[in-house]
C-alpha positions in Angstrom: -27.7 -3.1 -15.0 -27.7 -4.1 -11.3 -27.1 -1.5 -8.6 -23.8 -3.3 -7.7 -22.6 -3.0 -11.3 -23.4 0.7 -11.5 -20.8 1.4 -8.7 -17.4 2.3 -10.1 -14.0 1.7 -8.4 -10.4 1.8 -9.6 -9.0 -1.6 -10.6 -7.6 -2.2 -7.1 -10.6 -0.8 -5.3 -8.5 1.8 -3.6 -10.5 4.7 -5.2 -14.3 5.2 -5.4 -14.9 6.8 -8.8 -18.7 7.2 -8.7 -21.9 5.7 -9.8 -23.6 5.5 -13.2 -27.0 5.4 -11.4 -27.7 8.9 -10.2 -31.0 7.8 -8.7 -29.3 5.6 -6.2 -30.5 6.1 -2.6 -27.9 4.2 -0.5 -24.2 3.4 -1.1 -21.9 1.2 1.0 -18.2 1.9 0.1 -16.1 -1.3 0.3 -13.6 -1.7 3.2 -10.1 -1.1 1.8 -11.2 1.9 -0.3 -8.9 4.9 0.5 -10.2 7.8 -1.6 -13.4 9.2 -2.9 -12.8 10.9 -6.2 -13.7 14.6 -7.0 -17.4 15.1 -7.8 -18.0 11.3 -7.6 -21.4 11.7 -5.9 -22.2 15.1 -7.4 -25.9 15.5 -8.3 -26.9 12.1 -6.9 -30.2 13.9 -6.0 -31.9 10.8 -4.4 -28.9 9.8 -2.3 -30.0 9.4 1.4 -27.3 7.3 3.0 -23.6 6.7 2.5 -21.6 4.3 4.6 -17.8 4.9 4.6 -15.2 2.4 5.7 -12.5 3.1 8.2 -9.9 3.0 5.4 -11.0 6.2 3.8 -8.2 8.8 3.9 -9.4 11.5 1.4 -12.6 12.9 -0.1 -12.2 15.0 -3.2 -13.5 18.5 -3.9 -17.3 18.8 -4.5 -17.7 15.0 -4.0 -21.2 15.3 -2.5 -22.2 18.5 -4.3 -26.0 18.8 -4.7 -26.9 15.5 -2.9 -30.1 17.2 -1.9 -31.6 14.3 0.1 -28.5 13.5 2.2 -29.4 14.5 5.8 -26.6 13.0 7.8 -23.1 11.7 7.2 -20.6 10.0 9.6 -16.9 10.4 9.0 -15.9 9.6 12.6 -14.2 6.2 11.8 -12.3 7.5 8.8 -8.7 8.6 8.6 -9.5 11.9 6.8 -7.0 14.7 7.5 -8.3 17.4 5.1 -11.8 18.4 4.1 -11.4 20.0 0.6 -13.5 22.8 -0.9 -17.2 22.3 -1.5 -17.3 18.7 -0.3 -20.9 19.0 0.9 -21.8 22.2 -0.9 -25.5 22.5 -1.8 -26.5 19.4 0.2 -29.6 21.4 1.1 -31.0 19.0 3.7 -27.8 18.0 5.4 -28.3 18.6 9.1 -25.6 16.6 10.9 -22.0 15.6 10.2 -19.7 13.7 12.5 -16.0 14.5 12.0 -13.0 12.3 12.6 -10.3 13.0 15.3 -7.7 12.7 12.5 -9.0 16.0 10.9 -6.4 18.7 10.7 -7.5 21.1 8.1 -10.8 22.5 6.7 -11.1 24.4 3.4 -13.6 26.8 1.8 -17.4 26.5 1.3 -17.5 23.0 2.7 -21.0 23.5 4.2 -22.4 26.2 1.8 -26.1 25.9 1.4 -26.6 23.1 4.0 -28.8 23.0 7.1 -25.9 22.4 9.5 -26.2 25.0 12.3 -23.6 23.7 14.8 -20.1 22.4 14.3 -17.6 20.9 16.7 -14.1 20.8 15.1 -12.1 17.9 16.4 -9.2 18.3 18.8 -6.5 18.0 16.2 -7.8 20.6 13.8 -5.0 23.1 13.1 -5.9 25.0 9.9 -9.0 26.9 8.9 -8.9 28.2 5.4 -10.5 31.2 3.7 -14.3 31.3 3.4 -14.7 28.1 5.4 -18.2 29.1 6.4 -19.1 31.2 3.4 -22.8 30.8 2.5 -23.3 28.3 5.3 -26.1 28.3 8.0 -23.7 27.6 10.8 -24.7 29.6 13.9 -22.3 28.0 16.5 -18.8 26.6 16.1 -16.6 25.1 18.8 -12.9 25.3 18.2 -10.1 23.3 19.8 -7.1 25.2 21.2 -4.8 23.4 18.7 -5.8 25.8 16.0 -2.7 27.5 14.7 -3.9 29.1 11.4 -7.1 30.9 10.6 -7.2 32.6 7.2 -9.0 35.8 6.2 -12.8 35.6 6.1 -12.8 32.0 7.5 -15.8 32.8 9.6 -17.9 34.9 7.2 -21.4 34.3 8.4 -24.4 36.5 9.2 -24.5 35.4 12.9 -21.9 33.2 14.5 -21.2 32.1 18.1 -17.5 31.1 18.5 -16.5 29.0 21.5 -12.9 28.0 22.2 -12.6 24.7 24.0 -9.4 24.6 26.1 -6.7 27.2 26.6 -6.6 30.5 24.7 -3.9 30.9 22.0 -2.7 33.9 20.1 -4.1 32.8 16.7 -7.6 32.5 18.0 -7.4 35.6 20.1 -6.1 37.6 17.1 -9.0 36.4 15.0 -11.5 37.4 17.7 -9.9 40.8 18.0 -10.0 41.3 14.2 -13.7 40.4 14.0 -14.4 42.8 16.8 -12.3 45.6 15.4 -14.2 45.5 12.1 -17.2 46.6 14.1 -15.3 48.9 16.5 -16.1 46.7 19.5 -13.6 46.2 22.3 -13.2 42.7 23.7 -13.1 42.5 27.5 -10.0 40.8 29.0 -10.5 37.5 30.7 -8.5 34.4 31.6 -11.4 32.0 31.4 -11.0 29.0 29.2 -14.0 29.8 27.0 -14.8 32.9 25.0 -17.8 33.7 23.0 -18.3 36.2 20.3 -21.8 36.9 18.8 -21.0 38.0 15.3 -24.4 39.6 14.9 -22.8 42.4 17.0 -26.2 43.3 18.5 -24.6 42.1 21.7 -21.2 41.0 22.7 -20.8 38.6 25.5 -17.3 37.4 25.1 -16.9 35.7 28.5 -18.5 32.3 28.5 -17.9 29.1 30.4 -19.5 25.8 29.3 -17.8 22.9 31.0 -20.1 20.3 29.5 -18.7 21.0 26.0 -16.3 18.2 25.2 -14.4 17.5 22.0 
C-alpha cells in the first residue's frame, strides 16, 4: 500500500480520520480539510512533521497523543478556537508550538509530558480550563488581558512564571491572589501593566515590566 493510500479522510475530505501506517514520518493534510479526528495521530511514534491547512477548525482530543518524535507544530494559519484535552499529551520531544490568533479556549493536560517550557497564549484567549498545565514542563506563560475565565488548578505546575500582557483584569488578579494565598504570601499592589508570580514561592517578584513581549 502506498503512503498516500494509507491516509484516511471522510468521503468529502472534510475530516482527517488517521493513517493506517503508524510508521509514517511526515503528513500533509489536504487544503479544505476542517477537522482532525480524535486520536487520529495517536501513537504514530515516528511522526516528525505535520503540515496543517488554513481550513482546519478543530483538532480532536488526544489527536497527537504519544507522537514521540514530533518536535514542533505550527497552528498559526488555522482557524482553531478550542484546544481539547490531551491534544499533544505525551509528545515527549515536542518543544515548540505556534498558536493561532483565533484560539479562545484551552483545556486540560494539552501539554502533559512535553518539552514545551514557554507558552504565549494568543490575544483572543478567553477561557483556561482545569488542569491546563497539569504534568507539563511549562515554566513561563504569557497571558493576554482578554482572559475572562480561569478554572481551578489551571496552572498546576512545580514552577511557573506568569506574565500578563496588557491591562490587569479582575479574573487574572483573583487567580494570582488565590495562588499567593495558598502559600500565605501577600501580593504587592501595583498599577504596572505586567505582573509576575514565581510559583516556586522561594521568591516573589510580582512587579515586572517587559515591553518587548508582544502577542
